[in-house]
C-alpha positions in Angstrom: -62.5 71.3 178.8 -64.0 69.9 175.6 -62.3 69.8 172.3 -64.9 72.2 170.9 -64.2 74.8 173.7 -60.4 74.5 173.4 -59.7 75.6 169.9 -58.7 78.8 168.2 -57.7 81.6 170.5 -57.4 81.8 174.3 -57.2 85.0 176.2 -54.5 85.7 178.8 -57.0 85.7 181.6 -58.4 82.3 180.6 -54.9 80.9 180.4 -54.0 82.4 183.8 -56.9 80.6 185.3 -55.6 77.3 184.0 -51.9 77.6 185.1 -50.8 74.5 187.0 -53.3 72.2 185.4 -51.7 68.7 184.9 -53.0 68.4 181.3 -51.9 71.9 180.2 -48.9 72.2 177.9 -47.7 75.8 177.1 -45.3 76.1 174.1 -43.5 79.4 173.7 -42.4 79.6 170.1 -40.8 83.1 170.1 -38.5 83.1 167.1 -35.1 84.6 166.4 -36.6 88.0 165.6 -38.0 88.2 169.1 -35.0 86.8 170.9 -36.0 83.1 170.8 -34.5 81.0 173.6 -32.7 84.0 175.3 -35.9 86.0 175.5 -37.7 82.9 176.9 -35.1 82.5 179.6 -35.4 86.2 180.5 -39.2 85.9 181.0 -42.0 83.4 180.1 -45.3 82.1 181.3 -44.8 79.8 184.3 -44.7 76.2 183.2 -44.1 77.0 179.5 -41.5 75.1 177.4 -39.6 76.7 174.5 -39.7 75.3 171.0 -37.6 76.9 168.3 -39.8 77.1 165.2 -36.8 76.8 162.8 -34.4 74.6 164.7 -37.0 72.1 166.0 -38.1 71.4 162.5 -41.8 72.4 162.5 -41.2 72.7 158.7 -38.8 70.8 156.5 -36.9 71.6 153.3 -37.8 68.9 150.7 -36.3 69.5 147.3 -36.1 73.2 146.9 -39.2 73.9 149.0 -38.3 75.0 152.5 -41.7 74.9 154.2 -43.0 71.4 153.7 -44.7 69.2 156.3 -41.9 67.2 158.0 -42.0 63.4 158.1 -44.6 62.1 160.6 -42.1 60.3 162.7 -40.2 63.6 163.2 -43.4 65.3 164.3 -44.3 62.4 166.6 -40.9 62.7 168.3 -41.1 66.5 168.5 -44.5 66.5 170.1 -43.4 63.9 172.6 -40.2 65.7 173.5 -42.3 68.8 174.3 -44.5 66.7 176.6 -47.7 66.7 174.5 -50.0 63.7 175.1 -53.2 63.0 173.2 -55.6 64.4 175.9 -53.5 67.5 176.8 -54.6 71.1 176.2 -51.9 72.9 174.3 -51.4 76.7 174.3 -49.0 78.1 171.7 -47.5 81.4 172.7 -46.0 83.7 170.0 -44.3 87.0 170.9 -47.3 89.0 169.9 -45.2 91.5 167.9 -46.1 91.0 164.3 -48.3 89.2 161.8 -45.4 86.9 160.8 -44.9 85.9 164.4 -48.6 84.9 164.6 -48.2 82.9 161.4 -45.5 80.8 163.0 -48.0 80.0 165.8 -50.7 79.2 163.3 -48.4 76.8 161.4 -47.6 75.0 164.7 -51.3 74.9 165.5 -52.1 73.5 162.0 -49.3 70.9 162.4 -50.6 69.6 165.7 -54.1 69.4 164.3 -52.7 67.5 161.2 -51.1 64.9 163.4 -54.5 64.3 165.1 -54.3 66.5 168.2 -57.6 68.3 168.7 -57.1 70.6 171.7 -54.9 73.5 171.0 -55.2 77.3 171.1 -53.0 80.3 170.3 -52.6 82.9 173.1 -54.4 86.0 171.8 -51.8 88.8 171.6 -49.0 86.4 172.6 -46.5 87.0 175.3 -46.8 90.8 174.9 -50.5 90.6 175.9 -49.6 88.4 178.9 -47.3 91.0 180.3 -49.8 93.9 180.0 -51.2 93.0 183.4 -48.4 93.1 186.1 -50.4 90.7 188.2 -49.9 87.9 185.8 -46.8 85.8 186.8 -43.6 85.6 184.8 -41.0 82.9 185.3 -37.3 82.9 184.3 -34.7 80.3 183.5 -34.2 77.5 181.0 -36.9 75.4 179.3 -37.6 72.1 181.0 -40.1 70.0 179.1 -41.6 66.9 180.7 -41.0 64.5 177.8 -43.6 62.0 176.8 -43.7 59.1 174.4 -43.7 59.8 170.7 -47.1 61.2 169.8 -49.5 58.5 168.3 -50.0 60.3 165.0 -53.4 59.9 163.1 -52.8 62.1 160.1 -55.8 64.4 159.1 -55.1 64.5 155.4 -58.1 66.7 154.6 -56.2 69.6 156.3 -53.4 69.5 153.7 -53.4 70.2 150.0 -50.6 68.8 147.9 -49.4 70.1 144.6 -51.5 67.6 142.7 -54.7 68.3 144.7 -54.1 72.1 144.3 -53.7 71.6 140.6 -57.1 69.8 140.5 -58.6 72.6 142.5 -57.2 75.3 140.2 -58.4 73.5 137.0 -61.8 72.4 138.3 -62.6 75.5 140.3 -64.1 73.1 142.9 -62.1 75.0 145.6 -61.2 78.6 146.1 -57.4 79.3 146.1 -56.5 82.0 148.5 -53.0 83.6 148.1 -51.8 85.1 151.4 -48.9 87.1 149.9 -48.7 90.8 149.2 -49.5 92.3 145.7 -45.8 92.3 144.5 -45.5 88.6 144.9 -49.0 87.8 143.6 -48.6 89.9 140.5 -45.1 88.5 139.7 -43.0 91.6 140.4 -41.2 89.8 143.2 -40.6 86.2 144.1 -39.2 84.0 146.9 -35.6 83.0 146.4 -36.5 79.3 146.2 -39.4 79.7 143.8 -38.5 78.9 140.2 -41.0 81.4 138.7 -42.8 84.5 139.9 -46.6 84.9 140.0 -49.6 83.1 141.4 -51.6 80.0 140.8 -54.3 80.7 138.1 -57.7 81.7 139.5 -56.4 82.5 143.0 -57.9 85.3 145.2 -55.3 87.6 146.7 -55.8 88.2 150.4 -52.7 89.6 152.1 -52.5 87.9 155.5 -51.1 91.1 157.1 -54.5 92.7 156.6 -55.9 90.5 159.3 -53.7 92.0 162.0 -53.5 95.1 164.1 -50.1 95.2 165.8 -49.3 91.6 166.6 -52.9 90.7 167.2 -55.8 89.4 165.0 -58.6 91.9 164.3 -62.1 91.2 165.7 -64.1 88.4 164.0 -66.5 90.9 162.4 -63.6 92.7 160.7 -62.1 89.4 159.6 -65.5 88.4 158.1 -65.4 91.5 155.9 -61.8 90.9 154.9 -62.5 87.4 153.7 -66.1 87.9 152.4 -64.6 87.8 148.9 -63.7 84.2 149.4 -66.8 82.1 148.3 -68.3 79.6 150.7 -67.1 76.0 150.0 -63.7 74.3 150.0 -60.6 76.6 150.3 -56.9 76.0 149.7 -54.6 78.6 151.5 -51.1 79.1 150.1 -48.3 81.6 150.0 -44.5 81.2 149.3 -43.6 78.5 151.9 -46.8 77.7 153.8 -46.0 80.2 156.6 -48.2 83.3 156.1 -50.8 81.0 154.5 -51.1 79.3 157.9 -52.4 82.5 159.3 -55.1 82.8 156.6 -55.9 79.1 157.2 -56.3 79.8 160.9 -58.7 82.7 160.3 -60.9 80.9 157.8 -61.0 77.6 159.6 -60.6 78.3 163.3 -61.9 81.8 163.8 -64.6 82.1 161.1 -65.5 78.4 161.4 -65.4 77.5 157.7 -65.4 73.8 156.7 -63.0 72.2 154.3 -60.1 74.7 154.6 -56.8 73.1 153.6 -53.2 74.5 153.7 -50.9 73.9 150.8 -47.7 73.7 152.8 -45.4 73.6 149.7 -47.0 76.7 148.3 -45.3 78.6 145.4 -41.8 77.3 146.2 -43.0 73.7 145.7 -45.6 74.6 142.9 -43.0 76.2 140.6 -40.5 73.3 140.7 -42.6 71.6 138.0 -42.6 73.7 134.8 -45.9 72.0 133.7 -47.8 73.7 136.6 -49.3 76.9 135.4 -48.3 80.3 136.8 -50.2 83.6 136.2 -49.0 87.1 136.6 -50.7 90.5 136.8 -53.5 91.8 139.0 -56.3 89.5 140.3 -59.2 89.2 138.0 
């Protein structure tokens, strides 16, 4: 399967047809809210391995920002421990229960793409969708990854926006800033505990990531096109509080809608507001 074919979303039926393939790695990332490791051991897709989104360190606390990209040597070791090799096809399996659950899968997907892996997909509808057909097999027991060597990272820096590059984008208006949070955060009526100030990056477009979902599943591409039509064509920086929900907007814009030059600001508002010289706006979007 080519890199172009194996990107974005994969259906349960398409995954079922691939079970047992030597170069297939299935990563179940069900989080604490969905039972995590215990839920995995009760039932999972055959051959899947479990990775704890928080404990495995898919994101790192750097300074007071809890959602930063971890050091590359950590990510190389993590990918290797999960058995991911450069030519493997990786399927990321969320629970399929909520938008935030999908956002975790999108952040893992973005991280793998950032380290240079090109063949990954998120299971559309997650484990919930897998179990809707009783003919699809379910395995039980502990996770048993077939460890590989540390992943040979080739960082794709264009996928990531730093505080400095986001500041340039905000001032120059050469990229659209898309804020994935709800109105209360965007307008400054509420803030993340780690953020030093409430509000949004000046000039940002507010597009609540939860609006892209119905149940725990992404809406159809046509509906997503309408939802993000307000975002001009051209470079985009997706951000939120900690680079979590923004990963879902990044995924929709980049992988589903096929836009070029979409970057994720992993530090987001918790990183942005640590420097008092970086501007913060409040109030409704212009």
